[in-house]
FIGU-108930 format. One record per residue (C-alpha): residue number from 1; y negated, z, x. Coordinates in nm, 4 decimals, always signed. Each point is the difference from the previous one (the first is absolute). Last residue first. Layout:
resi, c2, c3, c1
NUM, Y, Z, X
...
! end
This chain:
resi, c2, c3, c1
150, +1.6544, -0.2309, +0.7224
149, +0.1122, +0.1253, -0.3403
148, -0.1021, -0.2521, -0.2312
147, -0.1885, +0.1518, -0.3211
146, +0.2571, -0.1264, -0.3210
145, -0.1234, -0.1338, -0.3067
144, +0.2287, -0.0709, -0.2633
143, +0.0145, -0.2380, -0.3299
142, -0.2561, -0.2210, +0.1110
141, -0.2891, -0.1117, -0.1992
140, +0.0226, -0.3501, -0.0912
139, -0.2618, -0.2806, +0.1244
138, -0.1576, -0.2032, -0.2596
137, -0.1043, -0.2611, +0.2233
136, -0.2056, -0.3511, -0.1019
135, -0.3048, +0.0699, +0.1586
134, +0.1215, +0.1310, +0.3455
133, +0.0810, +0.3509, +0.2027
132, +0.0051, +0.2047, -0.3411
131, +0.0165, +0.3826, +0.0911
130, +0.2827, +0.2039, -0.0846
129, -0.1430, +0.3383, -0.0522
128, +0.2554, +0.2876, +0.1478
127, +0.0072, +0.3957, -0.0665
126, +0.2026, +0.1255, +0.2871
125, -0.1927, +0.3089, +0.0470
124, -0.2383, -0.0796, +0.2394
123, -0.1192, -0.3036, -0.1949
122, +0.1346, -0.3548, +0.0316
121, -0.1996, -0.3139, -0.0403
120, +0.2274, -0.2869, +0.0071
119, +0.0271, -0.3388, +0.1903
118, +0.2564, -0.2494, +0.0025
117, -0.0903, -0.3276, +0.1300
116, -0.1642, +0.1022, +0.2996
115, +0.2944, -0.1734, +0.2118
114, +0.0811, +0.3449, +0.2261
113, +0.0120, +0.1846, -0.3596
112, -0.3170, +0.1733, -0.1252
111, -0.1572, +0.3691, -0.0302
110, -0.3250, +0.1023, -0.1671
109, -0.1079, +0.3143, +0.0517
108, -0.1347, +0.2326, -0.3042
107, -0.3727, -0.0046, -0.1709
106, +0.1255, -0.1486, -0.3275
105, -0.1076, -0.3213, +0.0235
104, +0.1554, -0.0133, +0.3378
103, -0.0502, +0.0998, +0.3887
102, -0.0026, -0.1907, +0.2988
101, +0.2213, +0.0373, +0.3228
100, +0.2405, -0.2298, -0.0910
99, +0.2790, +0.2801, +0.0134
98, +0.3645, -0.1139, +0.0494
97, +0.2377, -0.1368, -0.3011
96, +0.3717, -0.0501, +0.0325
95, +0.1616, -0.2004, -0.2770
94, +0.3636, +0.1251, -0.1310
93, +0.1726, -0.2290, -0.2606
92, +0.2638, +0.1979, -0.2041
91, +0.2395, -0.2551, -0.2024
90, +0.1395, +0.1913, -0.3301
89, -0.1685, -0.3048, -0.2199
88, -0.3600, +0.0638, +0.1846
87, -0.0979, +0.2894, +0.1571
86, -0.3112, +0.0529, +0.2776
85, -0.0358, +0.2574, +0.2649
84, -0.2940, +0.0299, +0.1485
83, +0.0673, +0.1458, +0.3720
82, -0.3191, +0.1818, +0.1101
81, -0.2346, -0.0244, +0.3261
80, -0.1170, +0.2480, +0.2805
79, -0.1916, +0.2027, -0.2603
78, -0.3190, +0.0396, -0.0537
77, -0.2428, +0.2797, +0.2007
76, +0.0707, +0.2902, +0.1462
75, -0.1277, +0.1892, -0.2756
74, +0.2391, -0.1637, -0.2606
73, +0.1702, +0.2945, -0.1257
72, -0.3184, +0.2000, -0.0069
71, -0.2312, -0.2716, -0.1644
70, -0.2018, -0.2002, +0.2204
69, +0.1577, -0.3339, -0.1778
68, -0.1237, +0.0678, -0.3619
67, -0.3500, +0.0515, +0.1124
66, -0.0927, +0.3875, -0.1117
65, -0.2221, -0.0181, -0.2968
64, -0.3284, +0.2429, +0.0164
63, -0.1720, -0.3112, +0.1203
62, +0.0659, -0.2134, -0.3468
61, +0.1964, -0.2606, +0.0778
60, -0.2511, -0.3352, -0.0357
59, +0.0209, -0.1060, +0.3583
58, +0.3696, -0.0052, +0.0590
57, +0.0736, -0.1518, -0.3206
56, -0.2834, -0.2577, +0.1116
55, +0.2112, -0.0378, +0.3001
54, +0.3018, -0.0372, -0.1679
53, -0.1736, -0.2876, -0.2533
52, -0.1438, -0.1334, +0.3285
51, +0.3818, -0.0906, +0.1576
50, +0.0914, -0.1452, -0.2990
49, -0.2653, -0.2468, -0.0556
48, +0.0744, -0.0721, +0.3709
47, +0.3549, -0.0573, -0.1168
46, -0.0933, -0.2119, -0.2933
45, -0.2680, -0.2303, +0.1508
44, +0.2767, -0.1972, +0.2038
43, +0.2006, -0.1124, -0.3245
42, -0.3289, -0.0839, -0.1253
41, -0.0863, -0.2325, +0.2657
40, +0.3856, -0.1815, -0.0789
39, -0.0875, +0.0047, -0.3604
38, -0.3251, -0.1577, +0.0453
37, +0.1135, -0.2978, +0.2209
36, +0.2685, -0.0400, -0.2666
35, -0.2307, -0.0696, -0.2104
34, -0.2307, -0.2542, +0.1667
33, -0.1769, -0.1346, -0.2877
32, -0.3618, +0.0376, +0.1745
31, -0.0987, +0.2813, -0.2742
30, +0.3496, +0.2053, +0.1006
29, -0.0900, -0.0927, +0.4254
28, -0.3207, +0.1222, -0.0548
27, +0.1294, +0.3457, -0.1903
26, +0.2539, +0.0658, +0.2447
25, -0.2835, +0.0490, +0.2783
24, -0.2206, +0.2057, -0.2194
23, +0.3207, +0.2153, -0.0414
22, +0.0368, -0.0355, +0.4167
21, -0.3195, +0.1315, +0.0445
20, -0.0734, +0.3270, -0.2393
19, +0.3581, +0.0623, +0.1068
18, -0.0628, +0.0212, +0.3460
17, -0.3409, +0.1694, -0.0639
16, +0.1878, +0.2482, -0.2034
15, +0.2508, +0.0337, +0.3027
14, -0.2834, +0.0693, +0.2521
13, -0.2170, +0.2272, -0.2423
12, +0.3647, +0.1910, -0.0994
11, +0.0795, +0.0510, +0.3592
10, -0.3630, +0.1162, +0.1223
9, -0.0072, +0.2899, -0.2500
8, +0.3796, +0.0590, +0.0322
7, -0.0577, +0.1092, +0.4125
6, +0.0644, -0.2149, +0.2315
5, +0.2530, +0.0809, +0.3095
4, +0.3006, -0.1856, -0.1245
3, -0.1485, -0.3357, +0.0120
2, +0.0237, -0.1906, -0.3361
1, +0.2533, -0.2963, +0.0531
! end
């Protein structure tokens, strides 16, 4: 977990170093024939890479561009949470997600369910990008997104 007081440059540097170390460890396991071990390490690498990408996105944004989470609509910070509505065969499943304190690849806050299995980057206008939490996921976009009222 990153320290919320750290700036994007510090977060990017720390997470890129973590990605480098994990990748080297995964490669060592691979060359030793431990393919399952390499895969498990790569599963740990992906969240670090996503956080690094989010920090780098913030750093790469032109100085004249307003960061997404600081627009007039969201000047108070990320929403308290959202309900993600998924539908399948006429059945509606609702997953509640809350802010994680990190930003995604697009520079918007990342929200997660209590288990951490469902993660989404949600803009202040409700645009949602589902984020994979394991290497074998193919996340589906929700049919609807509702801000939590309390």
